[in-house]
MOPAC internal coordinates of N, CA, C and O (Angstrom, degrees):
PM7 1SCF
backbone

  N    0.0000 0     0.00 0     0.00 0    0    0    0
  C    1.4515 1     0.00 0     0.00 0    1    0    0
  C    1.5249 1   107.10 1     0.00 0    2    1    0
  O    1.2310 1   121.07 1   -44.67 1    3    2    1
  N    1.3275 1   115.55 1   135.33 1    3    2    1
  C    1.4575 1   121.35 1   178.58 1    5    3    2
  C    1.5285 1   110.32 1   -97.29 1    6    5    3
  O    1.2310 1   121.68 1   -23.25 1    7    6    5
  N    1.3085 1   114.39 1   156.75 1    7    6    5
  C    1.4574 1   120.37 1   179.39 1    9    7    6
  C    1.5218 1   108.07 1  -112.01 1   10    9    7
  O    1.2310 1   120.70 1   -41.12 1   11   10    9
  N    1.3439 1   116.26 1   138.88 1   11   10    9
  C    1.4532 1   122.06 1  -179.07 1   13   11   10
  C    1.5200 1   108.60 1  -135.18 1   14   13   11
  O    1.2310 1   120.73 1   -50.78 1   15   14   13
  N    1.3149 1   116.21 1   129.22 1   15   14   13
  C    1.4591 1   120.83 1   177.49 1   17   15   14
  C    1.5210 1   108.07 1  -104.37 1   18   17   15
  O    1.2310 1   120.88 1   -51.54 1   19   18   17
  N    1.3352 1   115.93 1   128.46 1   19   18   17
  C    1.4615 1   120.97 1  -179.29 1   21   19   18
  C    1.5139 1   110.61 1  -119.88 1   22   21   19
  O    1.2310 1   120.95 1   -33.24 1   23   22   21
  N    1.3151 1   115.80 1   146.76 1   23   22   21
  C    1.4555 1   121.16 1   170.54 1   25   23   22
  C    1.5160 1   105.83 1  -103.16 1   26   25   23
  O    1.2310 1   120.70 1   -63.61 1   27   26   25
  N    1.3341 1   116.26 1   116.39 1   27   26   25
  C    1.4603 1   121.66 1  -177.87 1   29   27   26
  C    1.5178 1   110.01 1  -114.33 1   30   29   27
  O    1.2310 1   120.91 1   -33.95 1   31   30   29
  N    1.3187 1   115.86 1   146.05 1   31   30   29
  C    1.4625 1   117.73 1   171.20 1   33   31   30
  C    1.5355 1   108.05 1   -61.51 1   34   33   31
  O    1.2310 1   120.46 1   -34.63 1   35   34   33
  N    1.3081 1   116.72 1   145.37 1   35   34   33
  C    1.4680 1   121.80 1  -176.11 1   37   35   34
  C    1.5224 1   111.88 1   -55.51 1   38   37   35
  O    1.2310 1   120.35 1   137.51 1   39   38   37
  N    1.3224 1   116.94 1   -42.49 1   39   38   37
  C    1.4669 1   119.71 1  -177.39 1   41   39   38
  C    1.5306 1   111.39 1   -64.94 1   42   41   39
  O    1.2310 1   119.90 1   140.18 1   43   42   41
  N    1.3349 1   117.79 1   -39.82 1   43   42   41
  C    1.4641 1   121.14 1   177.08 1   45   43   42
  C    1.5180 1   110.34 1   -65.37 1   46   45   43
  O    1.2310 1   120.63 1   135.91 1   47   46   45
  N    1.3141 1   116.40 1   -44.09 1   47   46   45
  C    1.4583 1   121.50 1   178.94 1   49   47   46
  C    1.5331 1   110.24 1   -57.25 1   50   49   47
  O    1.2310 1   120.66 1   134.92 1   51   50   49
  N    1.3267 1   116.34 1   -45.08 1   51   50   49
  C    1.4645 1   120.20 1  -178.87 1   53   51   50
  C    1.5381 1   111.29 1   -67.01 1   54   53   51
  O    1.2310 1   120.48 1   140.32 1   55   54   53
  N    1.3279 1   116.70 1   -39.68 1   55   54   53
  C    1.4631 1   119.95 1   177.69 1   57   55   54
  C    1.5285 1   110.87 1   -62.70 1   58   57   55
  O    1.2310 1   120.63 1   139.08 1   59   58   57
  N    1.3244 1   116.39 1   -40.92 1   59   58   57
  C    1.4630 1   120.07 1   178.18 1   61   59   58
  C    1.5290 1   111.20 1   -64.48 1   62   61   59
  O    1.2310 1   120.56 1   139.16 1   63   62   61
  N    1.3190 1   116.54 1   -40.84 1   63   62   61
  C    1.4671 1   120.44 1   177.06 1   65   63   62
  C    1.5299 1   109.99 1   -60.42 1   66   65   63
  O    1.2310 1   120.69 1   133.10 1   67   66   65
  N    1.3329 1   116.29 1   -46.90 1   67   66   65
  C    1.4722 1   120.78 1  -179.96 1   69   67   66
  C    1.5296 1   111.73 1   -60.67 1   70   69   67
  O    1.2310 1   120.42 1   135.90 1   71   70   69
  N    1.3248 1   116.80 1   -44.10 1   71   70   69
  C    1.4599 1   120.57 1   179.63 1   73   71   70
  C    1.5289 1   111.35 1   -64.81 1   74   73   71
  O    1.2310 1   120.61 1   139.44 1   75   74   73
  N    1.3255 1   116.44 1   -40.56 1   75   74   73
  C    1.4583 1   120.08 1   178.41 1   77   75   74
  C    1.5254 1   111.04 1   -63.70 1   78   77   75
  O    1.2310 1   120.77 1   138.78 1   79   78   77
  N    1.3217 1   116.14 1   -41.22 1   79   78   77
  C    1.4678 1   120.32 1   178.22 1   81   79   78
  C    1.5269 1   110.77 1   -62.77 1   82   81   79
  O    1.2310 1   120.33 1   138.01 1   83   82   81
  N    1.3305 1   116.98 1   -41.99 1   83   82   81
  C    1.4703 1   120.75 1   178.41 1   85   83   82
  C    1.5315 1   111.11 1   -60.31 1   86   85   83
  O    1.2310 1   121.08 1   142.65 1   87   86   85
  N    1.3302 1   115.55 1   -37.35 1   87   86   85
  C    1.4634 1   120.85 1  -179.75 1   89   87   86
  C    1.5312 1   111.97 1   -80.56 1   90   89   87
  O    1.2310 1   120.57 1   165.70 1   91   90   89
  N    1.3233 1   116.52 1   -14.30 1   91   90   89
  C    1.4594 1   120.57 1   179.95 1   93   91   90
  C    1.5236 1   113.44 1    74.97 1   94   93   91
  O    1.2310 1   121.29 1  -149.34 1   95   94   93
  N    1.3359 1   115.14 1    30.66 1   95   94   93
  C    1.4679 1   120.28 1   179.53 1   97   95   94
  C    1.5230 1   109.14 1  -128.05 1   98   97   95
  O    1.2310 1   121.17 1   -12.58 1   99   98   97
  N    1.3124 1   115.37 1   167.42 1   99   98   97
  C    1.4633 1   119.27 1   177.85 1  101   99   98
  C    1.5281 1   110.01 1   -70.96 1  102  101   99
  O    1.2310 1   121.02 1   -19.67 1  103  102  101
  N    1.3084 1   115.66 1   160.33 1  103  102  101
  C    1.4582 1   120.60 1   177.29 1  105  103  102
  C    1.5273 1   109.72 1   -58.85 1  106  105  103
  O    1.2310 1   120.28 1   137.42 1  107  106  105
  N    1.3125 1   117.06 1   -42.58 1  107  106  105
  C    1.4626 1   122.04 1   179.30 1  109  107  106
  C    1.5339 1   110.68 1   -59.60 1  110  109  107
  O    1.2310 1   120.33 1   132.97 1  111  110  109
  N    1.3272 1   116.98 1   -47.03 1  111  110  109
  C    1.4675 1   120.77 1   179.33 1  113  111  110
  C    1.5248 1   111.05 1   -62.59 1  114  113  111
  O    1.2310 1   120.85 1   139.36 1  115  114  113
  N    1.3236 1   115.98 1   -40.64 1  115  114  113
  C    1.4584 1   119.73 1  -178.52 1  117  115  114
  C    1.5328 1   110.88 1   -64.04 1  118  117  115
  O    1.2310 1   120.68 1   134.39 1  119  118  117
  N    1.3252 1   116.30 1   -45.61 1  119  118  117
  C    1.4708 1   120.61 1  -179.31 1  121  119  118
  C    1.5263 1   110.52 1   -64.07 1  122  121  119
  O    1.2310 1   120.21 1   137.31 1  123  122  121
  N    1.3348 1   117.21 1   -42.69 1  123  122  121
  C    1.4668 1   120.40 1   178.52 1  125  123  122
  C    1.5275 1   109.90 1   -61.51 1  126  125  123
  O    1.2310 1   120.42 1   136.78 1  127  126  125
  N    1.3288 1   116.80 1   -43.22 1  127  126  125
  C    1.4616 1   120.87 1   179.42 1  129  127  126
  C    1.5267 1   111.05 1   -62.85 1  130  129  127
  O    1.2310 1   120.34 1   135.29 1  131  130  129
  N    1.3311 1   116.95 1   -44.71 1  131  130  129
  C    1.4663 1   121.27 1  -179.63 1  133  131  130
  C    1.5304 1   111.02 1   -63.88 1  134  133  131
  O    1.2310 1   120.26 1   137.19 1  135  134  133
  N    1.3129 1   117.11 1   -42.81 1  135  134  133
  C    1.4653 1   120.39 1   179.26 1  137  135  134
  C    1.5279 1   111.36 1   -67.40 1  138  137  135
  O    1.2310 1   120.61 1   140.10 1  139  138  137
  N    1.3266 1   116.44 1   -39.90 1  139  138  137
  C    1.4626 1   120.49 1   178.33 1  141  139  138
  C    1.5125 1   110.61 1   -61.91 1  142  141  139
  O    1.2310 1   120.74 1   136.13 1  143  142  141
  N    1.3366 1   116.19 1   -43.87 1  143  142  141
  C    1.4634 1   120.79 1   178.44 1  145  143  142
  C    1.5338 1   110.33 1   -60.58 1  146  145  143
  O    1.2310 1   120.34 1   134.68 1  147  146  145
  N    1.3132 1   116.96 1   -45.32 1  147  146  145
  C    1.4630 1   121.41 1  -178.46 1  149  147  146
  C    1.5202 1   111.35 1   -62.60 1  150  149  147
  O    1.2310 1   120.36 1   135.02 1  151  150  149
  N    1.3206 1   116.91 1   -44.98 1  151  150  149
  C    1.4636 1   120.52 1  -179.37 1  153  151  150
  C    1.5222 1   110.18 1   -67.33 1  154  153  151
  O    1.2310 1   120.20 1   135.75 1  155  154  153
  N    1.3379 1   117.22 1   -44.25 1  155  154  153
  C    1.4621 1   120.87 1  -178.54 1  157  155  154
  C    1.5206 1   111.50 1   -64.23 1  158  157  155
  O    1.2310 1   119.96 1   145.43 1  159  158  157
  N    1.3182 1   117.68 1   -34.57 1  159  158  157
  C    1.4646 1   119.87 1  -178.02 1  161  159  158
  C    1.5238 1   111.70 1   -65.05 1  162  161  159
  O    1.2310 1   119.99 1   157.47 1  163  162  161
  N    1.3131 1   117.63 1   -22.53 1  163  162  161
  C    1.4629 1   120.91 1   177.88 1  165  163  162
  C    1.5212 1   111.81 1   -76.12 1  166  165  163
  O    1.2310 1   120.08 1   164.37 1  167  166  165
  N    1.3305 1   117.44 1   -15.63 1  167  166  165
  C    1.4596 1   121.70 1  -177.19 1  169  167  166
  C    1.5227 1   111.97 1  -120.02 1  170  169  167
  O    1.2310 1   120.12 1  -159.32 1  171  170  169
  N    1.2976 1   117.38 1    20.68 1  171  170  169
  C    1.4519 1   121.42 1  -177.91 1  173  171  170
  C    1.5238 1   109.95 1   -94.16 1  174  173  171
  O    1.2310 1   121.02 1   -44.73 1  175  174  173
  N    1.3178 1   115.66 1   135.27 1  175  174  173
  C    1.4546 1   120.34 1   176.00 1  177  175  174
  C    1.5219 1   108.96 1   -78.50 1  178  177  175
  O    1.2310 1   120.98 1   -39.77 1  179  178  177
  N    1.2993 1   115.73 1   140.23 1  179  178  177
  C    1.4535 1   120.73 1   178.01 1  181  179  178
  C    1.5289 1   107.30 1  -101.03 1  182  181  179
  O    1.2310 1   120.88 1   -57.72 1  183  182  181
  N    1.3157 1   115.91 1   122.28 1  183  182  181
  C    1.4497 1   121.25 1  -179.69 1  185  183  182
  C    1.5296 1   108.54 1   -81.01 1  186  185  183
  O    1.2310 1   120.92 1   -53.81 1  187  186  185
  N    1.3069 1   115.84 1   126.19 1  187  186  185
  C    1.4549 1   121.38 1  -178.50 1  189  187  186
  C    1.5325 1   110.15 1   -91.90 1  190  189  187
  O    1.2310 1   121.25 1   -33.39 1  191  190  189
  N    1.3070 1   115.21 1   146.61 1  191  190  189
  C    1.4596 1   120.04 1   176.45 1  193  191  190
  C    1.5277 1   108.79 1   -73.28 1  194  193  191
  O    1.2310 1   120.98 1   -14.60 1  195  194  193
  N    1.3245 1   115.74 1   165.40 1  195  194  193
  C    1.4672 1   120.25 1   177.92 1  197  195  194
  C    1.5247 1   110.84 1   -61.05 1  198  197  195
  O    1.2310 1   120.39 1   143.84 1  199  198  197
  N    1.3320 1   116.86 1   -36.16 1  199  198  197
  C    1.4618 1   120.73 1   178.62 1  201  199  198
  C    1.5308 1   110.51 1   -65.21 1  202  201  199
  O    1.2310 1   120.56 1   136.14 1  203  202  201
  N    1.3400 1   116.54 1   -43.86 1  203  202  201
  C    1.4639 1   120.63 1   177.40 1  205  203  202
  C    1.5304 1   110.76 1   -61.80 1  206  205  203
  O    1.2310 1   120.89 1   139.39 1  207  206  205
  N    1.3311 1   115.90 1   -40.61 1  207  206  205
  C    1.4723 1   120.22 1   179.12 1  209  207  206
  C    1.5246 1   110.39 1   -63.34 1  210  209  207
  O    1.2310 1   121.06 1   137.20 1  211  210  209
  N    1.3201 1   115.57 1   -42.80 1  211  210  209
  C    1.4661 1   119.73 1  -179.73 1  213  211  210
  C    1.5259 1   110.77 1   -64.22 1  214  213  211
  O    1.2310 1   120.30 1   137.52 1  215  214  213
  N    1.3299 1   117.03 1   -42.48 1  215  214  213
  C    1.4697 1   121.08 1   178.40 1  217  215  214
  C    1.5270 1   110.54 1   -62.06 1  218  217  215
  O    1.2310 1   120.94 1   135.78 1  219  218  217
  N    1.3355 1   115.80 1   -44.22 1  219  218  217
  C    1.4624 1   119.83 1  -179.30 1  221  219  218
  C    1.5332 1   110.28 1   -65.37 1  222  221  219
  O    1.2310 1   120.27 1   140.05 1  223  222  221
  N    1.3210 1   117.09 1   -39.95 1  223  222  221
  C    1.4570 1   120.42 1   178.32 1  225  223  222
  C    1.5264 1   110.68 1   -63.62 1  226  225  223
  O    1.2310 1   120.20 1   138.84 1  227  226  225
  N    1.3314 1   117.23 1   -41.16 1  227  226  225
  C    1.4628 1   120.50 1   178.77 1  229  227  226
  C    1.5276 1   110.90 1   -65.10 1  230  229  227
  O    1.2310 1   120.49 1   139.00 1  231  230  229
  N    1.3294 1   116.66 1   -41.00 1  231  230  229
  C    1.4677 1   120.02 1   177.69 1  233  231  230
  C    1.5278 1   110.54 1   -61.55 1  234  233  231
  O    1.2310 1   120.99 1   140.66 1  235  234  233
  N    1.3359 1   115.72 1   -39.34 1  235  234  233
  C    1.4575 1   120.20 1   179.03 1  237  235  234
  C    1.5356 1   110.23 1   -65.62 1  238  237  235
  O    1.2310 1   120.59 1   135.91 1  239  238  237
  N    1.3220 1   116.48 1   -44.09 1  239  238  237
  C    1.4689 1   119.88 1   178.32 1  241  239  238
  C    1.5220 1   110.78 1   -62.52 1  242  241  239
  O    1.2310 1   120.62 1   139.22 1  243  242  241
  N    1.3381 1   116.41 1   -40.78 1  243  242  241
  C    1.4662 1   120.29 1   176.75 1  245  243  242
  C    1.5276 1   110.79 1   -60.84 1  246  245  243
  O    1.2310 1   120.89 1   139.28 1  247  246  245
  N    1.3195 1   115.89 1   -40.72 1  247  246  245
  C    1.4626 1   120.39 1   178.36 1  249  247  246
  C    1.5227 1   110.91 1   -63.90 1  250  249  247
  O    1.2310 1   120.69 1   138.00 1  251  250  249
  N    1.3322 1   116.30 1   -42.00 1  251  250  249
  C    1.4674 1   119.25 1   178.22 1  253  251  250
  C    1.5301 1   111.59 1   -61.57 1  254  253  251
  O    1.2310 1   120.46 1   140.48 1  255  254  253
  N    1.3316 1   116.73 1   -39.52 1  255  254  253
  C    1.4705 1   120.65 1   176.92 1  257  255  254
  C    1.5227 1   109.23 1   -62.26 1  258  257  255
  O    1.2310 1   120.87 1   135.06 1  259  258  257
  N    1.3228 1   115.94 1   -44.94 1  259  258  257
  C    1.4708 1   120.39 1   179.91 1  261  259  258
  C    1.5225 1   110.70 1   -63.57 1  262  261  259
  O    1.2310 1   120.64 1   136.45 1  263  262  261
  N    1.3265 1   116.39 1   -43.55 1  263  262  261
  C    1.4638 1   119.76 1   179.70 1  265  263  262
  C    1.5205 1   111.76 1   -67.85 1  266  265  263
  O    1.2310 1   120.96 1   151.63 1  267  266  265
  N    1.3288 1   115.77 1   -28.37 1  267  266  265
  C    1.4623 1   119.41 1   177.66 1  269  267  266
  C    1.5127 1   111.87 1   -61.78 1  270  269  267
  O    1.2310 1   120.41 1   158.46 1  271  270  269
  N    1.3016 1   116.82 1   -21.54 1  271  270  269
  C    1.4509 1   122.19 1   179.31 1  273  271  270
  C    1.5318 1   111.39 1   -92.36 1  274  273  271
  O    1.2310 1   120.76 1  -175.67 1  275  274  273
  N    1.3123 1   116.15 1     4.33 1  275  274  273
  C    1.4543 1   121.67 1  -179.89 1  277  275  274
  C    1.5206 1   108.44 1  -105.17 1  278  277  275
  O    1.2310 1   120.76 1   -42.70 1  279  278  277
  N    1.3155 1   116.16 1   137.30 1  279  278  277
  C    1.4663 1   119.42 1  -178.96 1  281  279  278
  C    1.5266 1   110.33 1   -72.68 1  282  281  279
  O    1.2310 1   120.93 1   -21.67 1  283  282  281
  N    1.2977 1   115.83 1   158.33 1  283  282  281
  C    1.4638 1   121.94 1   178.45 1  285  283  282
  C    1.5263 1   110.14 1   -58.90 1  286  285  283
  O    1.2310 1   120.31 1   140.64 1  287  286  285
  N    1.3041 1   117.02 1   -39.36 1  287  286  285
  C    1.4685 1   121.29 1   178.79 1  289  287  286
  C    1.5266 1   110.52 1   -61.73 1  290  289  287
  O    1.2310 1   120.62 1   136.08 1  291  290  289
  N    1.3285 1   116.41 1   -43.92 1  291  290  289
  C    1.4679 1   120.09 1   179.25 1  293  291  290
  C    1.5303 1   110.78 1   -64.14 1  294  293  291
  O    1.2310 1   120.72 1   138.40 1  295  294  293
  N    1.3145 1   116.24 1   -41.60 1  295  294  293
  C    1.4665 1   119.76 1   179.31 1  297  295  294
  C    1.5214 1   110.45 1   -62.52 1  298  297  295
  O    1.2310 1   120.23 1   134.70 1  299  298  297
  N    1.3331 1   117.16 1   -45.30 1  299  298  297
  C    1.4687 1   120.51 1   179.38 1  301  299  298
  C    1.5266 1   110.74 1   -62.08 1  302  301  299
  O    1.2310 1   120.60 1   140.74 1  303  302  301
  N    1.3202 1   116.46 1   -39.26 1  303  302  301
  C    1.4617 1   120.70 1   178.86 1  305  303  302
  C    1.5279 1   110.69 1   -63.58 1  306  305  303
  O    1.2310 1   120.56 1   135.19 1  307  306  305
  N    1.3142 1   116.54 1   -44.81 1  307  306  305
  C    1.4686 1   121.01 1   178.99 1  309  307  306
  C    1.5279 1   110.41 1   -63.17 1  310  309  307
  O    1.2310 1   120.64 1   133.91 1  311  310  309
  N    1.3156 1   116.37 1   -46.09 1  311  310  309
  C    1.4681 1   120.43 1  -179.27 1  313  311  310
  C    1.5287 1   112.04 1   -64.72 1  314  313  311
  O    1.2310 1   120.27 1   147.53 1  315  314  313
  N    1.3316 1   117.08 1   -32.47 1  315  314  313
  C    1.4622 1   119.78 1  -179.67 1  317  315  314
  C    1.5260 1   112.23 1   -67.80 1  318  317  315
  O    1.2310 1   120.46 1   160.46 1  319  318  317
  N    1.3431 1   116.72 1   -19.54 1  319  318  317
  C    1.4663 1   121.31 1  -179.63 1  321  319  318
  C    1.5222 1   112.83 1   -90.00 1  322  321  319
  O    1.2310 1   120.58 1   179.05 1  323  322  321
  N    1.3285 1   116.49 1    -0.95 1  323  322  321
  C    1.4654 1   119.36 1  -179.69 1  325  323  322
  C    1.5201 1   110.85 1   -64.02 1  326  325  323
  O    1.2310 1   121.49 1   -32.23 1  327  326  325
  N    1.3064 1   114.75 1   147.77 1  327  326  325
  C    1.4571 1   120.53 1   175.90 1  329  327  326
  C    1.5219 1   108.41 1   -73.51 1  330  329  327
  O    1.2310 1   120.97 1   -49.12 1  331  330  329
  N    1.3097 1   115.75 1   130.88 1  331  330  329
  C    1.4603 1   120.31 1   177.62 1  333  331  330
  C    1.5265 1   108.75 1   -90.12 1  334  333  331
  O    1.2310 1   120.97 1   -51.76 1  335  334  333
  N    1.3247 1   115.74 1   128.24 1  335  334  333
  C    1.4506 1   120.95 1  -177.16 1  337  335  334
  C    1.5162 1   108.93 1  -121.48 1  338  337  335
  O    1.2310 1   120.92 1   -46.82 1  339  338  337
  N    1.3144 1   115.85 1   133.18 1  339  338  337
  C    1.4604 1   120.12 1   178.22 1  341  339  338
  C    1.5277 1   108.43 1   -73.66 1  342  341  339
  O    1.2310 1   120.03 1   -50.18 1  343  342  341
  N    1.3328 1   117.55 1   129.82 1  343  342  341
  C    1.4716 1   119.75 1  -179.30 1  345  343  342
  C    1.5236 1   111.53 1   -65.52 1  346  345  343
  O    1.2310 1   120.95 1   -24.20 1  347  346  345
  N    1.3181 1   115.80 1   155.80 1  347  346  345
  C    1.4572 1   120.89 1   176.61 1  349  347  346
  C    1.5188 1   109.14 1   -63.81 1  350  349  347
  O    1.2310 1   120.46 1   -28.73 1  351  350  349
  N    1.3210 1   116.73 1   151.27 1  351  350  349
  C    1.4634 1   121.00 1  -175.86 1  353  351  350
  C    1.5245 1   112.13 1   -61.23 1  354  353  351
  O    1.2310 1   120.26 1   152.23 1  355  354  353
  N    1.3548 1   117.11 1   -27.77 1  355  354  353
  C    1.4601 1   120.28 1  -179.62 1  357  355  354
  C    1.5279 1   112.31 1   -73.37 1  358  357  355
  O    1.2310 1   120.45 1   164.00 1  359  358  357
  N    1.3209 1   116.75 1   -16.00 1  359  358  357
  C    1.4570 1   121.13 1  -177.70 1  361  359  358
  C    1.5292 1   108.91 1   -85.22 1  362  361  359
  O    1.2310 1   121.57 1   -93.90 1  363  362  361
  N    1.3155 1   114.59 1    86.10 1  363  362  361
  C    1.4617 1   120.66 1  -177.78 1  365  363  362
  C    1.5218 1   110.39 1   -77.35 1  366  365  363
  O    1.2310 1   120.89 1   -15.08 1  367  366  365
  N    1.3057 1   115.90 1   164.92 1  367  366  365
  C    1.4655 1   120.64 1   178.22 1  369  367  366
  C    1.5249 1   110.45 1   -61.85 1  370  369  367
  O    1.2310 1   120.34 1   146.29 1  371  370  369
  N    1.3255 1   116.95 1   -33.71 1  371  370  369
  C    1.4631 1   120.93 1   178.01 1  373  371  370
  C    1.5367 1   110.93 1   -61.54 1  374  373  371
  O    1.2310 1   120.51 1   137.10 1  375  374  373
  N    1.3248 1   116.63 1   -42.90 1  375  374  373
  C    1.4658 1   120.77 1   178.81 1  377  375  374
  C    1.5277 1   110.07 1   -65.99 1  378  377  375
  O    1.2310 1   120.48 1   137.08 1  379  378  377
  N    1.3288 1   116.69 1   -42.92 1  379  378  377
  C    1.4655 1   120.78 1   178.31 1  381  379  378
  C    1.5281 1   109.59 1   -59.03 1  382  381  379
  O    1.2310 1   120.33 1   135.11 1  383  382  381
  N    1.3272 1   116.97 1   -44.89 1  383  382  381
  C    1.4620 1   120.85 1   179.55 1  385  383  382
  C    1.5282 1   111.55 1   -60.92 1  386  385  383
  O    1.2310 1   120.46 1   139.18 1  387  386  385
  N    1.3334 1   116.72 1   -40.82 1  387  386  385
  C    1.4676 1   120.53 1   178.66 1  389  387  386
  C    1.5265 1   110.59 1   -62.91 1  390  389  387
  O    1.2310 1   120.55 1   135.80 1  391  390  389
  N    1.3350 1   116.56 1   -44.20 1  391  390  389
  C    1.4593 1   120.36 1   178.33 1  393  391  390
  C    1.5286 1   111.36 1   -62.50 1  394  393  391
  O    1.2310 1   120.57 1   136.78 1  395  394  393
  N    1.3190 1   116.51 1   -43.22 1  395  394  393
  C    1.4623 1   119.52 1   179.85 1  397  395  394
  C    1.5197 1   110.86 1   -62.09 1  398  397  395
  O    1.2310 1   120.67 1   139.82 1  399  398  397
  N    1.3310 1   116.33 1   -40.18 1  399  398  397
  C    1.4686 1   120.59 1   177.63 1  401  399  398
  C    1.5200 1   110.89 1   -63.89 1  402  401  399
  O    1.2310 1   120.61 1   135.56 1  403  402  401
  N    1.3409 1   116.43 1   -44.44 1  403  402  401
  C    1.4673 1   119.85 1   178.33 1  405  403  402
  C    1.5180 1   111.51 1   -61.04 1  406  405  403
  O    1.2310 1   120.54 1   137.83 1  407  406  405
  N    1.3272 1   116.57 1   -42.17 1  407  406  405
  C    1.4654 1   121.01 1   179.99 1  409  407  406
  C    1.5270 1   110.41 1   -64.90 1  410  409  407
  O    1.2310 1   120.48 1   136.58 1  411  410  409
  N    1.3256 1   116.69 1   -43.42 1  411  410  409
  C    1.4601 1   120.13 1   179.32 1  413  411  410
  C    1.5211 1   110.93 1   -63.54 1  414  413  411
  O    1.2310 1   120.26 1   137.14 1  415  414  413
  N    1.3280 1   117.10 1   -42.86 1  415  414  413
  C    1.4615 1   120.86 1   179.13 1  417  415  414
  C    1.5196 1   110.88 1   -63.97 1  418  417  415
  O    1.2310 1   120.40 1   138.32 1  419  418  417
  N    1.3276 1   116.85 1   -41.68 1  419  418  417
  C    1.4656 1   121.17 1   178.70 1  421  419  418
  C    1.5292 1   109.82 1   -64.51 1  422  421  419
  O    1.2310 1   120.30 1   139.10 1  423  422  421
  N    1.3258 1   117.04 1   -40.90 1  423  422  421
  C    1.4635 1   120.75 1   178.93 1  425  423  422
  C    1.5230 1   111.03 1   -62.06 1  426  425  423
  O    1.2310 1   120.59 1   139.00 1  427  426  425
  N    1.3332 1   116.48 1   -41.00 1  427  426  425
  C    1.4688 1   120.62 1   179.07 1  429  427  426
  C    1.5218 1   110.31 1   -64.05 1  430  429  427
  O    1.2310 1   120.18 1   139.44 1  431  430  429
  N    1.3415 1   117.25 1   -40.56 1  431  430  429
  C    1.4640 1   121.52 1   178.82 1  433  431  430
  C    1.5191 1   110.38 1   -64.21 1  434  433  431
  O    1.2310 1   120.79 1   137.69 1  435  434  433
  N    1.3240 1   116.09 1   -42.31 1  435  434  433
  C    1.4627 1   121.26 1  -179.26 1  437  435  434
  C    1.5210 1   110.39 1   -63.91 1  438  437  435
  O    1.2310 1   120.64 1   137.01 1  439  438  437
  N    1.3332 1   116.38 1   -42.99 1  439  438  437
  C    1.4612 1   120.51 1   179.63 1  441  439  438
  C    1.5278 1   110.43 1   -64.08 1  442  441  439
  O    1.2310 1   120.43 1   142.07 1  443  442  441
  N    1.3249 1   116.79 1   -37.93 1  443  442  441
  C    1.4654 1   121.77 1  -179.88 1  445  443  442
  C    1.5255 1   110.78 1   -67.17 1  446  445  443
  O    1.2310 1   120.52 1   142.15 1  447  446  445
  N    1.3442 1   116.62 1   -37.85 1  447  446  445
  C    1.4609 1   121.62 1  -177.83 1  449  447  446
  C    1.5254 1   113.08 1   -78.19 1  450  449  447
  O    1.2310 1   119.82 1   161.79 1  451  450  449
  N    1.3199 1   117.95 1   -18.21 1  451  450  449
  C    1.4813 1   120.97 1  -177.94 1  453  451  450
  C    1.4782 1   112.18 1   -81.59 1  454  453  451
  O    1.2310 1   120.10 1   180.00 1  455  454  453

């Protein structure tokens, strides 16, 4: 466990104390819980409703129709202008390969169902 010293404005400190008391936990426990919640919320998947999924699928199909009217040269030109981003260190080649396999399998299923 690491130790961290913070300088807090008095009013924030008092609000945190009050909230911790309401929860019946120590100030330290309350702050750890609040920080954990904040960090976890940045990595939480949002489950979409069936209606949202249908809308997104229709938008994708509309995009495919639009792209179908674009020449291969134009598509390559557009793709060449994309910003290149270095993957996160946790994204190993093994994970990338698994994702590519899943995408290919899903594409094959979609083609079979169409």
